N, C-alpha and C positions, 0 to 999 in steps of 0.2 A: 621473635617476632612471627606474629600468626597473620596471613594474606589470605585474604577473602579473595576465592575466585573471580566473584561476579563484581566485589569493587574494583579490582585491579582490571576489568575487562572497562572500566570506564575512562582508563588513562591510557590504553594502549588495546588495539584489536588483538581478540587471543583467539578468533576461530581459526580453526584447525587444528587446535592443540585442548585434549582433555587434561583435566587437572594432574594427573597423574604424568602424561606426557612432558607437561609443562615442568614438573617435578624434576624427571629424568632429564631435560635438557639443561636446566639451572644448575643440578647435581654435574653434569659432565661438564659445564662453565665453570664450576669453582663455586657456585653456593650451594653447599649441603643442604638437601630439605630432609628434615627428619621423618616426617608424615604427612599424610594427605588424608585429612579426617572428612567426612560425609559429616554435614549440619544435621542432613535426616536420617534419624534413628529408625526408620521403619515405618513412618505415619504416611497412610492412604487414604482417600475419602473424607478428610477432615474439612470443612468449609466455613465460613463466616454466617453466623445466625444473628438475628433480631430477638429477643426476646418480647412478645408480644404483651404476655400476661405471665404472674407468678401467683399461684395460691398455696396456701397450705394443704399438705397432705391430709387425707382423713384419718389415716390410721398412725401417723408418725409424726411426731412434734418436730423431728430434725430434718423433715424431707420435706421438696415443694415440688410442685408440680407446675411446669412451664410450659407455655405456646410459644414454639419457635417456628421463625420464618427463615426459610435457609435458600430462597429465591428460587424455588421450583413449583410455585403456585401451591404447594400442598403444603399444611400446617402440622406439625410434629408436636408431639405430645413427649415432652421427657422429665423424667423425675431425677432430682438433683439434689446432694445433700450438701452442698457449699453454703455457708453462711451469708456469701457476699451476693449471691444471685438475686438480681431485683431485673421487675420490666423497665425497658428501656434500652438496655443493654445490648451492645455487640460482643457476639461471644464464640469462641471456636466449639464446633458442633460435630462430633464424630457420628455422622449418619451410618444406616444398617448397613453391613458390609465392609465398614470403614476398618482398618487395622492402626494398630497403635504400637509404639516399641515393645520388645518381647513377643511378638508375634501375637498381640492380642487382638480377637477381632469382635466388633460390635455386633451382638444379635438383638433380637425383640426380645423383650424380657418384662416381668410381671415384679413390681416390687412393693410389698403389702396391698397386693390385690389392684395396684394401676399399671396400667399398660405404658412403658417407656420404649420410646423410638430411637433411641440415639442415647448420646453422652454428651454433657457439656463439660469442655474439659480444661484442667489447670496446665501451667507450664510444666509443671515435672509430669506429667502424663503424655505430652508430647514431645519428651525426651530433651527440654530445656532446661538448662542448669538455672534452676531457680535464684543462686546466690548471683548470677550477673542480671537478674532482673531489679528495678527500682523497687523499693521497700515495698510498697504499697501492691504490689503485683506479686509479691512472693507468697502470698496465704490464698487460699481458697481458688476459685477459678479465675482464668485470665481473662480480664475485661480489655477490650479493645476500644482505640477510638472511634468517635461518632461519626466521623468521616469514612470509616472502614465501609468499601463496597459489600452487601450483602451477597452472597452466594461465591465468593471469590476464594481459591484455594488456598488454604492456611499455610502452605509452605511458601508460598510467594510473599504472602502478607507479613510473614514473619522472618522471612529471610530463610528460612531452612531449606530451602532448596538450593542450597550453595556447598561450596567444597573449601576448605581452610589449609593453606600449605604452611608448614609450621617450617621457620628458618633456622639451621642450628649456623649463627654467624661467627666467623673468626673476630677477632676484636678490631681488625684493621678495616673490616668492611661496613663501619658504622652509617655508610652511604645509604643502605639497605633497611637501616631501623624506619623506613617511611616507605609508603604506597608508591609516591613518586621515584623514590632511589631504585625499588624493586622493579617499576615499570622502565627504568632508564637500563638495567640491567637485561630487561628480557628484550628491549629493544635494542641493543647490542649483539645478543645473540641471535633475533631472528631478523634483522634489518627494518622493523617497522617503527613507526613515527609515535612518539610521547606525545600525547595529548595534555596540556597544561589547563587546570581547573580555571576558570574566570573569577573575577573579583569585582565586580561592579557597586561601585559608594557612591551614592548618592549624600552629599554632606548637606548639613545645614548651614547658616550663614553665621553661625557662631563659631569663632577661630578656639583649637585647643589650648594653643598656648596661653588664652585668658583664664584657662580653667586650672591648668597643672603645670608644673616645669619639672624638669629633670636635669639631676646634675650626678656624676662618678666620681666620688673621692678616691675610692680604690681603681685607679686609672689602669694599673698592670694588669688586673685580675679581672677588668670587665670591659672589654675594647669595643662593646655598642651596647646601649638601653635605649629602647624607643617606648612609645606608648601611643594609644589613640583613647578619645573619650567617647562614651555611648551614652545618651541621655534617654529617660524614660523607657527604661525596659520593661515587661511584664515576665516574670520570673514563671516557669511551668514546664509541664514535661514536655520531651521533643519529641517530632514526629515521629514513626514506627521505623521510616528508612535510616534515620539517623541513630535511632536505638539498635537496630539490627547490626548498622555496621560498627558500632561499639562492641556488643555482645560478639560478634565473630571475632573481633580481637582480642577477646577476653577481657574486656573492661567494662564494669555495671554503670548503666546511664544514671547520672542525679538529677539534672535538671537542663534547661535547653541551653542556658549560656557556660554551663562547665562543660556541657556534652560538646559544645562547639569548640572549645580550648582543646578537650580530647582528641575529636575528629580530626581537628588541622594538625595535631602535633603527628598522628599516625598517617595523618596525608603527606604533609611535607617534612617531615623529620625534626620540627622546630618546635619545642615546648612553649607553650603560652600560660599566662595565668593572668586572672578575671581577679580584679579586687572590686570590692564596695568601696565607690569613688568617694560616698558622703561619710566613710570611716578614715579615709586621708584629711583629715582636718586642716591641715597646710596648706593640702595642695601641692606641696614640693616631695617630690621623691629622690632619695639620696641614696645612691649604692656605696655600701663603706662597710670596713669591719666592724664585727662586733666590738663592745667595750667589754672590760672586766666588770665579770658581777650581772651583764644581763641576761636576761630569759624570755622565752617566746614557749607560748602555747600554739602547737602547729594545728593543723586542720584536723588532725587523729586525737585530739584532745588531750594532747600530752604534753608536758610543760618540759622545756629542751633549755640546760644550761647552756649556754654560749661561750665559745672561747674567742679569744681575742683573734684568730686566725681563719674566722668563718664568715663568709661574704653575708652580708643581710641587705634586704629592701628596709629602707626606712621612710616615713611620711615627713623627714627633716628631724624626727625629735625620737621618736620609737621604733624597734624593728615591726615589721608588719609582714614580714615574708623573710624564709631562707632560700637566699639565691638560688635557683636551682633545683631546690631538693624539695619544698614545699612551703605553700603560704600557710600564714598566721590565723589564728581564729580570729583576732580582732579585726582584719578586714575581711571576713569570708564573706560570698555571695548566698543570700540567704532569700528565701520568699517576699519578704519584704523589700527587697534591693530595688532600687529605681536607676540608679547611675552606676554606670560600667568605666571604669579604669582598666585596660586591655593592655598587658604587657608583652614584650617580645624582645629576647636580649641575647647577646652571645655571652658566655661566662666562661673562665678559663677551667678548664676539664680538671687538671689538677686539684685544684681550690675545692671544686665540688665533690670530688671524689673524697677526701680527705675529712670533709663535713660530713657527707653520707655514711662513710665506715664508723668514724668517731661517735655519732649518734645512734648506729645502727638502722638508719632510715634510708629505706632505699625504694625509689620509685622509678615509674617511667620516664619523668622527667630527667631526674639524676642520671639514670643510666646512660640516655642520649647525650649529654652534656659532658659526662665522663669522658666520653669515646669521641668527645668535639663534633659542633653540629656544622652545617653549613652557613658562613656567615653571611652569605650572598640571600639566604632565604629568611632572614630576621623581618625585613620588610613586607614581602609579597606576603608569607605567611600572617602578619599581623591584619593585613589588608583583607586578604579570606576571611579570616576569624569575626573581623568588623561588619564585613558584607551579610555573614550568615545570620550573625546575631541580629542585625538591622532586621532580616526577611524573617527567623524564626522566633524572634523574642521581641518584635515592634520595636526596635531602639532607632535612635537618631544620632547618629554620627555626625560628631564636630568636625568644622574643616581643617584637616592639617594633623601633622603627626610630630610631638615635642619628641626629639632624641639626643641625644649625646654621645659623640662618636670621638674614641681616643685612638684608635689605629683602624686603618682602611684596608681590607684584606684583599689581596690581588691573584688573579691565577697566575699558577707555576708555569714557567718557560724551560723547558727541557730540549735539549738537541739529540739526536741518537742520528744514526747510519742504517740505512739498509743492509749493508754489509755487518754490523755487529749484529742486528737482528738475528739474521740467517747463521752468524757464527756461533751466536748461543744457542740457537734452538736447532742447529744442524738441520736447517732446511733451505729451499731454495724460491721463498716467497720472492715476488714481483714487485716493484714500484705500485704497482696498481693494486694490487693485494693487499699490501701495506698502507696505502691512501684508504680503502674500501673500510679496512679495521678501524681505523682513527674515526672516519666519519660515522661509523655505525655506533662507536663509543660518544661521541659527541664531540669530540676534542677538535678543536680548529688546529689547523696547521698551514705552515709553509714550505715551499723547497727553497732552501738557502743555496745549495748547489746542486749537484747531481748525486741523487744517493742520498742525501742529507736532510732530514727534518726537522724543523724547528715546531715542537709541539705545544699548543697551549692548554693546561689542563684544569678544566673549571673547578672552583673552589669545593665543588660536591664531592669531589674526589681528592679528599684530603691524604688519602693512603699513598697517592703516586707522586714521590720526591725526587726519585732518580731516574735515569735510562733503563735501568734493568726491571724496574716497578713497568714500564711502559714494553719490556721485551714478554713480562709476564702476562700481560693484558693480550698482547699479538698471540701467545701461545692460547690462552684461553679461549679465544674466539677465531683462531684458526682451528681449534679440536685439537685436545692431546691427543685423540687417538689417530690424528692425521699426522704428528710427528712423527718423521721414521726412525727406527730405533738403529742404534749403531754398535756393532760390537765390538767389546773389549779388546784393545789391542796393546803389543807394549809388553814389558816385564811385568806379570800380574801374581801377587803372592796370594793365594788363598786364605782367608781367614779362619780363625781357629783360636780356640779359649788358649791362656799360658796355662802353665802347668800350676801355678798358684790357683787361678781361676776355676780349674776345672777340679782341684781339690776341694776348694770351699763349695763349690755344687753338687760334689759327688755326697760331702759331708751334710749339708742340708737335706739332702732328699734322705739319705740313711737314717739321719737324727728324725726327721719327720715320721718316716715309716715304724720308728721305733717306738712312736707314741708321745713324741716331745712337740710341743710347740714352739715355733719360732718367735722371736720378738724383734723389734729394731728400735732401740730406743734413742735418745737424743745423745749427740757426741758432747754436748755441753752439761755441766753439771755444775755443783756450787762448791766451794772450797772445803766445806764440811765433809762432805763426800769423798773427795782425795784423801781423805785421813785414814779412811778404812782401808784395811787390808795391805800395810805398807811392804809386806813381803812378796807381793804382786805387782806395787808399783816400781819397786827398785830401789836398790841403795843411793842416796844421794841424788835422785832424781826429783826435779819439782814439777808441778802443773803447769800447764800454759794458759797464762791469765789472757782474757780476749779484751781488744780495745775498745769494742761499744756492746757490750752486753746486753741481752734482753731483760736483764735483772740479774740481782745477787745469785738466787738460786741456779742461774746458766749462764755463770761471769766465767769459767776456766773449762779447757777440755778435759774430758775424762782421763783417768789414768788407771781404770781396772774396769772391767765388765761386769764383775759379781755385783758392785755397788749398784748398778743400775737395773740389775734383776732383781736386788733386793727391795729396791725401789717399786718395782712391777709386783713383786710378789705380797709387798703392805699392801698397795693400791688394789689386788683383789680380794684378800684377804677381808679390807676393810667392807668389801661389796659382797661377803659372804660366800665367795669363792675361797674355800681354805685349802683345797687341793690345787697343785700345781707343778709343773714339768715342763719347764722352759728352757730354750737355749738362745744364744745370739753369737753370730760370727761378724767380727766388726773390729775397729781400728782403736788403740788407745795411742794417748800422745805423752810425752814426756819431755823435757829440758833439762840441763846442767846449769842454766843460767837464771840470774835474777831479773835481768834485762836482754831480751832476745836481740841477737845478733847475726844469726843465723837460723836456718830452719830447725824446727823440733825435731824430736824422732818419732815416726808413726810405725806403729807395730800392730800385726793382726794377732788376734786374740781368739782363742773359741770358750765360752763358759757356759755352763749350766746350772740351773738348781732346781733341787726336788724338795718338795715339804706336801705336809698331809698324808694322804694315803694312796698306797700303789694300787689298792682295789677297794672298793667299796662296799659296805655291808650289804650281805643278801640272807634272804630266810636261810640257809643253811651255809654259812660263812662268817667271819665278822670279819671288818676290816682290817687290811693289813699295811701298817704304816713302812713309809720308804725308810730303807736305813743306808750305812757308809756302803755296802756293797750294790746298790742300784746305783750309785754314782759312779764306783767304780766300774761297773759293769759299761755306763757310757763309754769311759774312756777306753774300756779295751775293744769296743765297738769301733771306737774311732781308729785305734792303732790298727785293728783286722783289715779296716777298709785300706789304711795306708801302707800296709804290709809290713808294718814294723813290731809287731807283736813281742818277738824275741828278743827285742832291742830295749824293753821299757821294764825300769824297776821303780819300786816304791819303797820309800824309807819312812818309818815314822818323824814326824815333826811337830812343833809347837808353834806358828806363827801366830803374829797377834790378831785376835779378833776370830781364831779359829779353836774350836774343841781342843782343850790339850793333850787328850787321849784318842780322840777319833779323827785324826788326821794325819794325810803322808803326801810326804815331798814327792813330785813324779821326775824321775830321770830318765834320759836316754843315752844310749851310747852313739858317740861319733867319731870321727877321725880325731877332733881335738880330746877325746876322752870321753868320760861321763859327764854330761851337762844337766843342771836342774831345769825344766822348763815349764815347772808350775805347782800347784798343788790340789790335792782333793780332800774334803771330811768336811766334819759338821761344823755349823757356825756355833761361836761360842755362846754359852747360855745366857749370858748377860744381855747380848747384842739379840738374840731370838725374843727376849723379854721384850726388851725395847722396841723391837719392830711387831710386837704382838703375834708371832708366829709358833706353830709347833715346831718337833724337831725340822730342822732345815739343813741339807746336805748341798756343798756347792763343789763347782771345780772350776779352775780356770787355767789354759795352757797357752804357751805361744805357739802360734804357726810357722812362724819364719824359720825356725831351725826344723820344723819336719818337712819345709817344701823341699829342700834337696834330698833328704832320706826317703821320702816317700816313693815307693816302688808298686805301680799298679800292675806289673804284667802278673799275672796268674800262671803258676808252676802246678802242672798236672803230674800226680804221683799215681803208679798203677797199686790196684787194690793187694794188700800182703797177699803171698801165697803159702806161707810158711807161719806155724804158730808161735803165739808168744809165750812167754814166761813171766810171771808176776811174781815177786818178792815184796812183802811188807816189812817194815822197820819200825821199832817206836825208840826212840831214846829220849832221856832224861838230862836236862841240860839247863843254864841260866834262864829265868824269865825273859831277861832283856834282848834276848839273840832273835832277830828276826826269823820267821820261818822262811822267808824268801830269800835269805842267806844260806840256809839248809839245802833248798832246791838247786840255786846257785852251783853248790859244789857238788851236789850230786851229778849234775850235768856234765861239768868239768870231767870229774873222775871216770865216770862211767862211758864216755864218748859215744860214737856213733852205733852203738848195741842200744843205748836207752831209748827207747820210743817216749815214754812219758813219765812224767813223776808228778806226784799230788799232795796237797796235805789233805788227810782224811779224818783227823783226831786231832783236837789241843786239850790236856787234861791240867788242872793243878789241883793239890791238894793238901793236907797235913802229911799224908804216906811220903810224899816225895819231897817234901822238905822245905823249909823256907825260902823264897825267890826262884822255886825251881818250877818246870813245868814238862809235859811229855808231850813230843810231838811225834803223831805216827804218818810214814810217808808209803804211800804205794808206788811200786817202781815196775814199770813192764819193760820187759827186753825182749827183742826180735832181732833177727839177720834178714835180709833182703833176698839172699839168694839160697840159705840151706836153713836147715833146721838146728836151732842151739843144741848143744848138750846140755845135761844137769851139771856137769862137772864144770864148763866153762863160766855159766851163769853163777854156781856157786863162788867159783875163785873172784869174779869181777864184783859181786855182792859185795864180797868179804872185804876188797879195797875200799869200797865206799864206806863202810860200816868203821872201816880203820881210819878214813880221812875226817869223818865225822867227829870221831874221837879225838885226834890229834889237833884238829883246827878249833873244835869249839868244847873241848873238854866234855864231851856229850858221853854218856854212858848208857850200852844197849839196856832196853828194857826187856826183862824177861817174863 
C-alpha cells in the first residue's frame, strides 16, 4: 500500500512529523514501512507557462519556435522539438537556471541559430513515470488543463512536492489498505482525531428503485450488495488533484468516473465498480454463481472461462462482471457512456481468492476483498463516490439506494481485565492508561466491574477477535520499548543442536566447500520413480501413498534420494547444463504394510550425483570427465568428517540400475558387526541413455547408522621423530580378490609398527595367466619411540608376505 503524505494530511493533522519520522513511529507501532520515496526527483525552477504562439523553425523541419508567458511579464522564446506542442496550451516550462532530474541544469542555448530561453518539459523529463499517466499524455510534452494558473510551481500543480510511504502490511491488517485506515492507525499512535470526508448528495426526484433492482442468489457468499444510479454523466479526464492522488498510489488515471471509483477504494478500502447502466438491459442485477460453460470478456480484453464456483454479477441473464475481481467489457464505462450504475458490495474473501488465483487475475479490488473489507463502509463509500461523480462528471444522482442484505455485521464485544493485560505484558498499567489506549484506538468500552472492561471493536478492525488481540493493541500503543524486560528464571536449559543436527549441518558445509551444490527436492514422487534402485529402498518395503495427492507424479513419498537427484540432473541437462555435482541430505519413507495402521519409517540419507566434466576444457588442457573415484572421494570426505575412515569397507556389488562392473557396496564396522549402509557407483548404461545423460556416478548412504558412530573429537599426534622404512610387495593372485582384502590383511598382520599401506599398481596380462592380476603394495613401517632395525622390518615384512600367500594363494612376484 502506497500512502501519500499530503493526501493523508487531509484526514489527520500531521504537523510536527516529517514523512521519515511518521514512518519510524508507524514501524515502532507494528506497521512496517518499507520505504519513504520523494516524488520530486530533483526538479526546481519549473513553472506553468502559456504557449502564446508557435512557428516553424526557419532551418529545421522538426523544431518549433514558441513564445511562452510564464507570468513574469517577460515573454520567453523557446525552441521545442515535440510534435504535440501548439499555441493556446498550458505546459511545464523549465526556465533558465532550473534543474531537472539527473542534475541537469537549463542554460541559454542556440538551436540551429535560434536562441532558446528554457525548455518545455515532458512527464519523463520531470521524473514522472509516464506509464502512470493517461495514454494521451504519455508521448510528447505534458499538456496541462486550461484552468492551471500561469506561473504556478510545477511541483504543486503535479503533486510531486510530496512523499510516499510504502507500507509492508501483514495479512491481518487489511484495515490499513485504505487512507482512512492508515489515518486511524496514526490517530491511535498520536492521539489525534481523524477527519472523515463529506459526501453531500443532491438527489433528483426520480427514484433509483424505479430504474434498477438487486437480487442475491448466492446469499452465503455475498452478504451485502448495494447500488446507486447516476444519470447524464459526461466522461472526460479527471482534474489534476485527483490524477495526482492516483499516480502517487501507483494507479494510472483513466477517466473521471473510473478514477473516482479507484480514488474512493483507496480512501475507504471499499472496492467499487461503475457499469454503463444502458448496457444492463434488464435493469435487474443478480449476484449468483457462474453456470457451466459461461464465459466473460473482462476489462483487460481477455476471455475468461467461468467455473461454477465463481461469483459473478449478472444483468439477470448474462454475466457483466467477475464479482470482486474485474468488470466485464460488455458493461464497460466508455467515452459515450451517459448513465452509470455504481456498485458497492461485500463479497466473501475465500470465494474471491479462489476465483482470482484460478484465473491468474489479481487486481486492487480482489486484494482487498480477499483480506476482507469493512462491511460498515459499503454504503458510506457508495455515497462518497456518487457525490464525487456528480461533482466531477456533472451527473444527476437518483434518490435512494437499491440493496440486498443477507447478513448484517455487528461489532465484536470482548471482555478483558486489567490484571490480564498487565499479566501478559509484565507491566503495571493503570486503569486510566488502558482507557486512554482504547479511546485512541476508537474502541467504545464500558466498565462492567472494577478492573474489567467490555470492549466494542468496530468492524473496521476485523483482525481483533479475542482478548489477546486487545492485549497486543495495548502493547503496541503503550510502546514495545516501554515494556520492561524480565530476566529468565527457573530451570533453564541452554539451546543447542542435537548430534544428528550438528552432523547434517557440518556435512552440508563440507560438501559445498568441496564444490558440490545442494538441492532440496520434493518428498513426493511418482510410483514409477520408487521402482528405481530397489537395493537402496530395502527388501520387502513399500512406498507410502498419499491420501490426497497433488497429481499422479506426486502421489507417494520418496523411497530414495538418488531417484530425485537423477530427475534434477535430467532437468538441467535439458537446459544445456550438462555438468552437475549435486547432493541432498533428506528423509526417505518406507512401510511394510499395504494399508497403513502405524507411522511409516522415516530415515535420513545422504546422496550425491556427478555427471559431465570434473574440469572444463581450456586452451592448454582437455575436459576431464568425472569417474568412480570422484564419487568415492566424496564418501571419503564424509567419513573423514565423521572420524570413521578406518571403519569403512567397499565391496564389489551389482545392484539393479547400477553399472555391473563399476559399483561398490559401502559397509561399516559396528558393535553388531559389519553392516551395509549404501552404494556408490555408475548408473547402468541403459538408465543413463533413457535419462539422456553422459557417464553418471551416484552414491547414497544411510545417516542413521552413522549418528552414533560419528566421533568429532580431534586427536592430535606428535610429528614422528624417528625415520620410517619402506617396503614394496607385488603379488600375483586371482583377479576376483579385492585389493581392499589385501590391505586389510596387511594391517592385521603388521600391527602397530605399520604406519601406512597403499596400492600403487595393478597389472593384468597374458604373462600372468588367465584370470590373474598383479597387485603392488607400498608399506611404511615406523616406531614412535625408536629407530627400527633392518632385521625387525625384514622379519615383520616376511610375516606379511607369508600371510598373503596363505590367505589368498598369492605368489610373490619377482
